[in-house]
C-alpha positions as CSV (number, residue, x, y, z in Angstrom):
1,X,0.0,0.0,0.0
2,X,1.4,3.4,-1.0
3,X,4.5,1.8,-2.6
4,X,5.7,2.2,-6.1
5,X,5.5,-0.6,-8.8
6,X,6.9,-0.6,-12.3
7,X,5.5,-3.0,-15.0
8,X,8.0,-3.6,-17.8
9,X,7.1,-4.8,-21.2
10,X,9.6,-6.0,-23.7
11,X,9.7,-7.1,-27.3
12,X,12.4,-7.8,-29.8
13,X,11.7,-5.0,-32.2
14,X,12.6,-1.3,-31.9
15,X,10.2,1.6,-32.3
16,X,7.0,-0.2,-31.2
17,X,4.0,1.3,-29.3
18,X,3.2,-0.6,-26.0
19,X,-0.2,-0.6,-24.4
20,X,-0.9,-1.7,-20.8
21,X,-4.2,-3.5,-20.0
22,X,-5.7,-4.5,-16.7
23,X,-8.0,-7.5,-16.6
24,X,-11.6,-6.5,-16.4
25,X,-11.1,-3.2,-18.1
26,X,-12.3,-3.0,-21.7
27,X,-9.8,-0.4,-22.9
28,X,-6.1,0.0,-22.4
29,X,-5.0,2.0,-19.3
30,X,-2.1,3.8,-20.9
31,X,0.5,3.5,-23.7
32,X,4.0,4.6,-24.4
33,X,6.3,4.9,-27.4
34,X,9.8,4.1,-26.1
35,X,13.0,4.6,-28.0
36,X,14.2,1.0,-27.3
37,X,12.5,-2.4,-27.1
38,X,11.3,-2.0,-23.5
39,X,8.5,0.0,-22.0
40,X,8.0,1.0,-18.4
41,X,4.6,1.6,-16.8
42,X,5.1,3.1,-13.3
43,X,2.4,2.8,-10.6
44,X,3.1,5.3,-7.9
45,X,1.5,5.3,-4.4
46,X,-0.3,2.0,-5.1
47,X,-3.8,1.6,-3.8
48,X,-5.9,-1.6,-3.3
49,X,-8.0,-0.9,-6.4
50,X,-4.9,-1.2,-8.5
51,X,-4.5,-4.8,-7.6
52,X,-5.1,-7.2,-10.5
53,X,-3.7,-8.9,-13.6
54,X,-1.9,-6.7,-16.1
55,X,-0.9,-7.5,-19.7
56,X,0.9,-5.7,-22.4
57,X,0.3,-5.5,-26.2
58,X,2.5,-3.9,-28.8
59,X,2.2,-2.8,-32.4
60,X,4.0,-0.9,-35.1
61,X,3.1,2.8,-35.2
62,X,1.4,2.4,-38.5
63,X,-2.2,3.2,-39.4
64,X,-4.2,1.1,-38.9
65,X,-2.3,-0.4,-36.0
66,X,-1.8,-4.2,-35.9
67,X,-1.6,-5.3,-32.2
68,X,0.1,-8.4,-30.9
69,X,-1.6,-11.0,-28.7
70,X,-1.6,-10.1,-25.0
71,X,1.5,-10.9,-23.0
72,X,1.5,-13.4,-20.1
73,X,-0.2,-11.6,-17.2
74,X,1.6,-10.2,-14.3
75,X,-0.4,-10.1,-11.0
76,X,-0.1,-7.1,-8.8
77,X,-1.3,-7.5,-5.2
78,X,-1.5,-4.3,-3.1
79,X,-1.8,-5.1,0.6
80,X,-1.0,-3.6,4.0
81,X,-1.2,-0.1,5.3
82,X,-4.3,2.0,5.1
83,X,-6.2,2.6,2.0
84,X,-6.5,6.3,1.2
85,X,-9.9,5.8,-0.3
86,X,-11.3,4.2,2.9
87,X,-9.2,6.0,5.5
88,X,-11.3,9.2,5.6
89,X,-14.5,7.2,6.3
90,X,-12.8,5.1,8.9
91,X,-11.2,8.2,10.5
92,X,-14.6,10.0,10.6
93,X,-16.1,6.9,12.3
94,X,-13.4,6.8,14.9
95,X,-13.6,10.5,15.5
96,X,-17.4,10.3,15.9
97,X,-17.0,7.4,18.4
98,X,-14.4,9.2,20.5
99,X,-16.4,12.4,20.5
100,X,-19.6,10.6,21.6
101,X,-17.6,8.8,24.4
102,X,-16.0,12.1,25.5
103,X,-19.3,13.9,25.5
104,X,-20.9,11.2,27.6
105,X,-18.1,11.3,30.2
106,X,-18.2,15.1,30.4
107,X,-22.0,14.9,30.9
108,X,-21.6,12.3,33.7
109,X,-18.9,14.4,35.4
110,X,-21.1,17.5,35.2
111,X,-24.1,15.6,36.7
112,X,-21.9,14.2,39.5
113,X,-20.5,17.7,40.3
114,X,-24.1,19.2,40.4
115,X,-25.2,16.3,42.7
116,X,-22.3,16.8,45.0
117,X,-22.8,20.6,45.2
118,X,-26.5,20.2,45.9
119,X,-25.9,17.5,48.6
120,X,-23.2,19.7,50.2
121,X,-25.6,22.5,50.8
122,X,-28.2,20.3,52.5
123,X,-25.7,18.4,54.6
124,X,-26.1,14.8,55.5
125,X,-29.5,13.9,56.8
126,X,-29.5,13.5,60.6
127,X,-29.8,9.9,61.9
128,X,-32.3,9.4,64.8
129,X,-31.4,6.7,67.2
130,X,-31.8,6.0,70.9
131,X,-28.3,7.2,71.6
132,X,-28.8,10.5,70.0
133,X,-32.1,10.9,71.9
134,X,-30.3,10.2,75.2
135,X,-27.5,12.7,74.3
136,X,-30.1,15.3,73.5
137,X,-31.8,14.7,76.9
138,X,-28.4,15.2,78.7
139,X,-27.7,18.4,76.9
140,X,-31.2,19.6,77.6
141,X,-30.8,18.9,81.3
142,X,-27.4,20.6,81.3
143,X,-29.0,23.6,79.5
144,X,-31.6,23.9,82.4
145,X,-28.8,24.5,84.9
146,X,-29.0,21.1,86.5
147,X,-25.5,19.7,87.2
148,X,-25.0,16.1,86.3
149,X,-21.9,14.0,86.4
150,X,-21.0,12.7,82.9
151,X,-18.4,9.9,83.2
152,X,-16.5,8.7,80.1
153,X,-17.1,5.1,79.3
154,X,-14.8,2.7,77.5
155,X,-15.8,2.6,73.9
156,X,-17.0,-0.7,72.4
157,X,-14.6,-1.5,69.5
158,X,-17.4,-3.2,67.5
159,X,-19.9,-0.4,67.9
160,X,-20.3,2.7,65.7
161,X,-19.6,6.1,67.2
162,X,-21.9,6.6,70.2
163,X,-22.1,9.0,73.1
164,X,-22.2,7.3,76.5
165,X,-23.3,9.1,79.7
166,X,-24.1,8.1,83.3
167,X,-27.0,10.1,84.6
168,X,-27.8,10.7,88.3
169,X,-31.5,11.4,88.0
170,X,-34.8,9.9,88.6
171,X,-36.9,9.1,85.6
172,X,-40.7,9.4,85.9
173,X,-43.2,7.9,83.5
174,X,-45.6,10.4,82.0
């Protein structure tokens, strides 16, 4: 792919016209009138569609021309690399896919940041539990001016964070 190939046609007579044919094409591709008995047909920057069987014919440069039988075919196989005729379509497909993925990621990031900002203003929702109710009672009693002894307790390593207090008070049922 993209390389250069030269097809050479020879005959034993000087001053002949050479024509190059590709199998499947009705007309000749090109012709040349070399000074010697050999003609060169260069193919530069070979593409996949240039793969195929090529033959040569020659004739005297007379009118009407009398062409020889086709030469033995030579097969050209163009392989590897990227084909310039399909590369733009493939490139567009890749670019579209990468753009869609990038857009999706940016949208997810934006949604995540909006969610975090909204949740940050509200703060975490308070959890109600028996321990928090007991702590609220202690703080309420202390706020009324009643002095209570609060002794630290050894924390239970398996428990979540809790506040422990020992109260010296009498509880009445209401």
